[in-house]
C-alpha positions in Angstrom: 189.5 83.7 116.5 187.1 85.5 117.9 183.8 87.3 116.9 182.0 90.0 116.9 177.7 90.3 116.3 176.0 93.8 116.1 172.5 93.8 117.2 170.0 96.4 117.0 166.3 95.2 118.3 165.5 91.9 119.9 163.8 88.6 119.1 166.5 87.1 117.3 168.0 83.3 118.2 171.3 82.1 117.5 172.8 78.4 117.0 176.5 78.0 116.2 178.8 75.8 114.0 179.6 76.4 110.4 182.3 78.4 109.6 182.4 81.8 108.2 185.1 83.8 106.4 182.9 86.9 105.5 180.6 89.4 106.8 176.6 88.4 106.8 174.2 91.0 107.6 170.7 90.1 107.9 167.3 92.4 107.8 163.7 91.8 109.4 160.7 93.1 110.4 159.2 92.7 113.7 155.8 91.9 114.6 155.3 95.2 116.1 156.7 96.6 113.0 160.8 97.7 114.4 163.3 97.3 111.4 165.8 94.6 113.3 169.4 94.3 111.8 172.0 92.1 112.7 175.7 91.7 111.5 178.3 88.2 112.4 182.0 88.4 111.2 184.8 85.9 112.2 186.5 83.0 111.0 184.7 80.9 113.2 181.3 82.2 114.3 177.6 81.1 115.1 175.0 81.5 113.0 172.6 84.3 112.7 168.5 82.9 112.9 165.8 85.8 112.4 163.4 84.1 114.7 161.0 87.3 115.2 159.3 86.9 118.3 155.4 86.8 117.9 152.8 84.8 115.7 155.1 83.9 113.0 157.9 82.5 115.4 155.5 80.8 117.4 152.9 78.8 115.2 149.6 78.0 116.3 148.4 74.7 116.4 144.3 73.3 116.6 142.5 70.8 116.3 139.7 69.9 114.1 137.5 67.5 115.1 133.1 66.4 114.3 131.2 63.7 113.5 130.0 62.0 110.0 126.0 61.8 110.1 123.9 60.0 107.5 120.7 61.9 107.7 118.8 59.4 105.7 119.0 57.1 109.0 121.1 54.3 108.0 124.5 52.9 109.6 128.3 54.2 108.3 129.6 51.9 106.1 132.7 50.3 107.7 136.2 52.4 106.4 134.7 55.9 105.6 137.7 58.3 105.3 137.5 61.8 105.6 140.1 64.0 104.4 141.2 67.6 105.4 141.7 69.8 102.5 143.9 72.9 103.7 144.4 76.3 101.6 146.1 79.5 101.7 144.1 82.0 100.2 143.0 80.1 97.0 146.0 77.5 96.9 145.8 73.7 98.2 148.5 73.3 100.5 148.3 69.7 101.7 145.4 67.3 102.6 145.4 65.5 105.5 143.3 61.9 105.8 141.5 59.8 108.5 139.1 57.0 109.0 136.0 57.7 111.0 135.3 56.0 114.3 132.9 53.0 114.3 129.5 53.6 114.8 130.2 56.6 116.2 131.2 58.7 113.1 134.0 60.8 115.2 136.8 61.7 113.1 139.5 64.5 114.8 142.4 66.1 112.8 145.2 67.2 115.7 148.3 69.4 115.5 146.5 71.4 112.5 148.7 74.5 111.8 146.8 77.7 111.4 148.0 81.3 110.0 146.7 84.2 108.5 144.8 83.9 105.5 144.3 79.7 105.9 141.4 77.8 105.3 140.2 74.7 105.9 137.2 72.3 104.1 136.5 68.8 105.3 135.2 66.2 102.6 133.6 62.6 102.5 132.9 60.8 99.2 130.0 57.8 100.1 128.0 56.3 97.2 129.5 58.1 94.1 128.6 61.7 95.7 131.6 64.3 97.3 130.4 66.1 100.3 132.0 68.9 102.0 131.6 70.8 105.4 131.4 74.8 105.4 134.9 76.4 105.0 136.7 77.0 107.8 139.0 80.3 108.4 141.5 81.0 110.2 140.1 83.8 112.1 137.2 81.3 113.5 140.1 80.3 115.8 140.7 83.9 116.7 139.1 82.5 120.4 139.6 79.2 120.6 141.8 76.0 119.6 139.5 73.7 118.4 136.2 73.5 115.8 133.6 70.8 115.8 131.6 69.9 112.7 129.3 67.9 111.5 129.5 66.3 108.2 126.0 64.9 106.9 126.1 62.1 104.2 122.3 61.0 102.5 121.2 57.6 101.0 120.7 58.2 96.9 117.0 58.1 95.9 115.7 58.4 92.3 111.7 58.7 93.4 111.1 62.7 92.0 108.3 62.5 94.7 110.6 64.4 96.6 111.2 67.7 94.9 109.8 70.5 94.4 109.8 73.4 92.1 109.5 76.5 94.6 109.0 79.0 91.9 109.0 78.8 87.8 109.4 82.0 85.4 108.6 81.3 82.2 109.3 84.3 79.2 107.8 84.6 76.0 109.3 87.4 73.3 109.4 87.6 69.5 112.8 87.6 68.2 112.1 88.0 64.6 108.8 88.1 62.7 108.2 84.2 62.5 110.8 82.8 65.7 109.2 82.9 69.8 111.9 82.8 71.9 110.9 80.8 75.5 112.7 81.1 78.2 112.3 79.5 81.7 114.0 79.1 84.8 113.2 77.0 88.2 114.2 76.9 91.5 113.9 72.6 92.6 114.6 72.2 96.2 114.8 68.3 97.7 112.3 68.1 100.8 113.7 64.6 101.5 116.4 63.1 103.7 117.8 61.6 100.5 120.1 62.5 97.8 118.1 62.7 94.6 120.0 60.9 91.6 119.3 59.2 88.3 118.4 55.3 88.6 120.8 54.2 86.4 124.0 56.2 86.2 124.6 57.8 82.8 120.7 58.6 82.3 119.6 62.1 82.9 118.1 62.3 86.9 115.4 64.8 85.8 114.0 65.2 82.0 112.7 68.3 80.5 110.1 67.6 77.4 109.9 70.4 75.1 107.3 71.4 72.4 107.6 69.8 69.1 109.9 71.8 66.7 112.2 73.4 69.4 115.4 75.0 68.1 118.6 76.8 69.5 118.3 74.9 73.2 120.6 76.6 76.1 121.1 75.4 79.0 122.5 76.3 82.3 122.6 74.1 85.6 123.5 75.5 88.9 125.5 72.9 89.9 127.7 71.3 87.2 126.0 71.9 83.4 126.1 68.4 83.1 123.3 68.1 80.1 122.0 65.1 77.8 120.0 66.9 75.0 117.4 64.8 72.8 115.2 65.2 70.0 112.7 65.9 72.2 114.3 67.9 75.1 116.9 67.5 77.6 118.0 66.2 80.9 120.0 66.9 83.7 122.4 64.2 85.0 123.6 66.3 87.9 122.1 65.2 91.6 120.2 67.2 93.9 121.1 67.3 97.6 118.3 67.7 100.3 118.3 71.0 102.9 118.7 74.6 101.6 120.9 74.2 98.8 117.9 74.0 95.4 119.4 73.5 92.2 118.8 76.4 89.4 118.0 75.2 86.0 117.9 78.3 83.3 116.9 77.4 79.7 115.7 79.1 76.6 114.8 77.8 73.2 113.0 79.0 69.7 110.0 77.8 68.3 108.6 78.9 64.9 105.5 81.5 65.2 102.8 82.4 62.6 100.1 84.5 64.0 98.9 82.0 66.8 100.4 79.2 68.9 99.0 76.9 71.0 101.6 74.9 73.3 101.4 72.7 76.9 104.4 73.7 79.3 105.1 70.5 81.2 107.6 70.2 84.4 109.1 67.0 85.6 108.4 68.0 89.2 105.6 69.5 91.2 105.1 73.3 90.9 104.2 75.4 94.0 104.4 79.1 92.0 104.5 80.0 88.3 104.6 83.2 86.7 104.8 84.1 83.3 105.8 87.3 81.4 105.7 88.6 78.2 105.8 91.9 76.6 102.4 93.7 75.8 103.5 95.1 72.5 103.6 91.8 71.0 101.8 89.4 71.8 98.1 88.5 73.4 97.9 85.4 76.0 95.0 83.4 76.8 95.4 80.6 79.5 92.3 79.1 81.5 95.0 78.4 84.2 96.7 81.7 84.6 95.4 84.9 86.6 96.3 88.2 85.6 99.2 89.4 87.8 99.3 92.9 86.7 102.2 94.9 84.9 106.0 95.5 85.2 108.4 97.8 83.8 111.2 96.3 82.6 114.5 98.1 80.9 111.6 100.5 79.1 109.4 97.9 78.2 106.1 97.1 79.9 105.8 93.3 80.5 102.0 91.4 81.6 102.1 88.8 84.1 100.4 86.0 84.9 100.6 83.7 87.4 99.1 80.2 88.7 100.1 78.1 91.7 100.5 74.2 93.0 100.7 72.1 89.7 101.4 68.5 89.8 104.4 66.6 88.2 103.7 66.3 84.4 100.7 68.2 84.6 100.5 70.6 81.6 99.9 74.3 81.6 98.1 75.3 78.3 98.7 78.6 76.8 97.7 80.4 73.7 99.7 83.3 72.2 98.7 85.5 69.3 100.6 88.5 67.6 98.9 91.7 68.1 98.0 92.8 64.3 100.7 94.8 62.7 103.1 94.9 65.6 106.8 93.6 65.9 109.8 95.1 67.5 113.1 93.7 66.3 115.1 91.6 68.3 117.7 94.2 69.8 114.8 96.1 71.7 113.1 92.8 72.3 112.6 91.0 75.9 115.1 88.3 74.1 117.7 91.1 74.8 116.5 91.9 78.5 115.6 88.5 79.4 117.9 86.1 77.1 121.1 88.0 77.2 120.8 89.5 80.7 119.2 86.1 82.3 121.9 83.9 80.8 124.6 86.2 82.2 123.2 85.9 85.9 123.9 81.9 85.0 127.6 82.3 86.5 126.3 84.2 89.3 123.8 81.8 90.3 126.6 78.8 90.3 128.6 81.3 92.2 126.3 81.6 94.6 125.7 77.9 95.1 129.0 77.8 95.5 129.2 80.7 98.2 126.2 79.1 99.9 127.8 75.7 99.6 130.8 77.5 101.8 128.2 78.9 104.3 129.7 81.8 104.7 127.7 84.4 107.0 127.8 87.9 108.4 130.2 85.9 111.6 132.9 86.8 109.3 132.9 90.1 109.5 132.7 90.4 113.0 136.6 89.0 112.6 137.7 90.4 109.9 136.6 94.2 110.5 133.5 94.6 108.1 132.1 93.5 104.9 134.9 94.1 102.7 136.6 91.6 104.1 133.6 89.0 104.5 133.3 89.5 100.6 136.3 88.5 99.9 136.0 85.3 102.0 133.1 84.8 100.1 134.5 84.4 96.8 137.6 82.4 98.5 134.9 80.3 99.8 133.2 80.0 96.5 136.8 78.8 94.5 137.9 76.2 97.3 134.3 74.4 96.4 134.8 75.1 92.7 138.0 73.5 93.1 136.9 70.5 95.1 133.9 70.0 92.8 136.7 69.9 89.7 139.2 67.8 91.4 136.5 65.0 92.8 135.6 65.0 88.7 131.9 66.6 89.2 132.7 69.5 86.9 133.2 70.0 83.1 137.1 71.5 82.8 135.9 74.4 80.7 133.2 75.1 83.1 135.5 75.2 85.8 138.2 77.0 84.1 135.8 80.1 83.2 133.8 80.2 86.2 137.6 80.3 88.5 138.6 83.2 86.4 135.2 85.0 87.0 135.9 84.4 90.4 139.3 85.5 90.5 138.5 88.7 88.5 136.0 89.7 91.3 138.7 88.8 93.8 141.0 91.6 92.4 138.2 93.6 91.7 137.3 93.8 95.5 
């Protein structure tokens, strides 16, 4: 009752205890790329187990530790928990949860298995808001077995004095003989150590009052598209977090237009810089608050630019628009096509860029992954992970989530 084992190559381990009445063959590839074959036969033989010597047979275990910091200066609440979400490529694998130490806020995830293509995100929920760390990649452990991160949380505030629109772009264009299209794009920063949110649940955090008789409103919010439309305008329910993560809001609407139109544009927060653009071949603009900023060619159309600076919250920007006599360009060649179509298409990019920045991907990834192509791939993976995290937390509508995730997956395939 003997048995014969033929082994070509090395790196296999054997364990006994199973009856075999047939011949078994195994084939594997070593980490060095060698083809290894083994054959076992006999009535009573050892079980063959292809344990390839190298990284796969010796999984690496690392530690991810850090601390939760209340950047608003308050002490941490008792029993605050943090979670470690583990992903293989873009797919969630498992979640580990622990409670932070008091009062230091320290936490540690030990014996975390790391493998190629794996990434990690640490998160916590505080005062109704989800806070996440940068995305940690397997490549970050190339030269270490421990990584330390800080996870910042913030107290809420509804004081809009902490908000600043670093830049506002306003575009005017005639899309029909008696219809004016207005497009506005704002980049709003929170310069305080607090998260700006609505004073009352379910009410807008920021409200935009629009000119009378506006129609066909379209809004794209870089956070999660939570918008409440009213008869006088619209409000965004999205919180605005402090730091290097501004909120980008893009919206447009139509106004009935005769030969002249006077309007006051109001912004709910203080504005650092405003740029106004309109096609010179359609209209004239006058305003005592705006200064001429010259010309710019956009897709074969010449735009007249105007600018002003330092507008206080709720202060009005007064403009008067008049039609150039006998001039109207059809909508297929108007600025509405250039701005309305292209800029709204860019809204998806704004959302992706927000998620990418939330993942805090930097060029350091290229040092581990061999260049720009790998860096771009990890940036998209970061965006997908952050997107999944927001949807799982209930902070992203399903329709928006699925659309943006599909766009990111297509970008991943094409990359």
